[in-house]
C-alpha positions, 0 to 999 in steps of 0.5 A: 516508386518501384523501376525495374532496370534491364542490364542492371549491372550497366555504367549508365544502369548502376549510376541510374540506380544509385540516383533512385535509392537515394531519392527514396525508390526502390531500384531493381536491376536484372542481371546475368551473373550472381556475382553482379549482386553485390554491386547492385547492393552497394548501389542501393538496388534489389537484383534479380539474376536473369539472362534476358537472351534465355528467359521466357516472357513469363520470367521476366513479366514475374521480375517487373510484377509490381512495378511502376516502370521499366528502364531498358539499359541492357547492351552486348557491349563494344566487344560483342560481335553482331550476333549478339547486338540481335539478341541482346540490342534488338530481341532482349528490348522487344521481350522486355517489353512483351514482359512490360505489357504482360506485368502491367507496367505502363511506364517504359524507358529505352536507352538507345543510341543516335543514329539507331536506324532498322534501316541503317546500312553497313557491314560493321559490327556498329552498322548492325547495332544501329539497325538492332537499336533502331529495330527495338525502338520501332518495336517499342514505339508500337505498343499500346500498352506502354507510356513509352520514351526513348533516349538517345543519347550521343558519344557516351564518356565516364567524365563526371556529370555536369547537370548541363544537357541539350534534350531535344528531338534532335540535337546534332551529335556530340558526347555526354556523360554517363553520369548526365544520361543516368540524371535524364533518366531518373528525371524522365521517370518523374515526367509521365508528359515525355511519354510518346517522345524519342529524344536525342541527348548531349551535353549542352547548357541547360540544367537536367530538370529544366531541359526535361520539363521544357521537353515535357512542355513542347 
């Protein structure tokens, strides 16, 4: 399976690329800077240098050509201001969805955030982030050409993954290691029956593969 990942140099994306490569898949990461290519190669991924804040739909669709799935894992990052929450967390996600439809890539995963809501109120940067992620999720849900799954992790940590999670429509707040987020994404890619679901994810009692199979069967 050829999987194109937006935000390919991010902490979750690099973990996902390693998992996919180890599983015999072909991960492709979209990165903003050429100096990031070496890290992707080390993770077993192909790199495409493309800035999603300035690229056209056609340019991104070209990067997606021939892919079996697309994963939006990009983000403006914790040090960014309100403007980039909109241009990356919302607009780049919408662009990536547009490009996936144009390239005929139906399977589409987006890494969102617990609490994401386009109508969220507040004037802080984090409030803008939640609005941007919520608007991106709404845009993805509106696409008839995509078999989308939205994953909303809780508080992300760099702790070692446990492989044990809660994956439900509503889990309540809690932490989750990025290792386990990547593992869930890899499992979701292999589980097309999760299309059309918006799921929350925190650390829990259930092995990742079982949690994904359970939610797919509900």
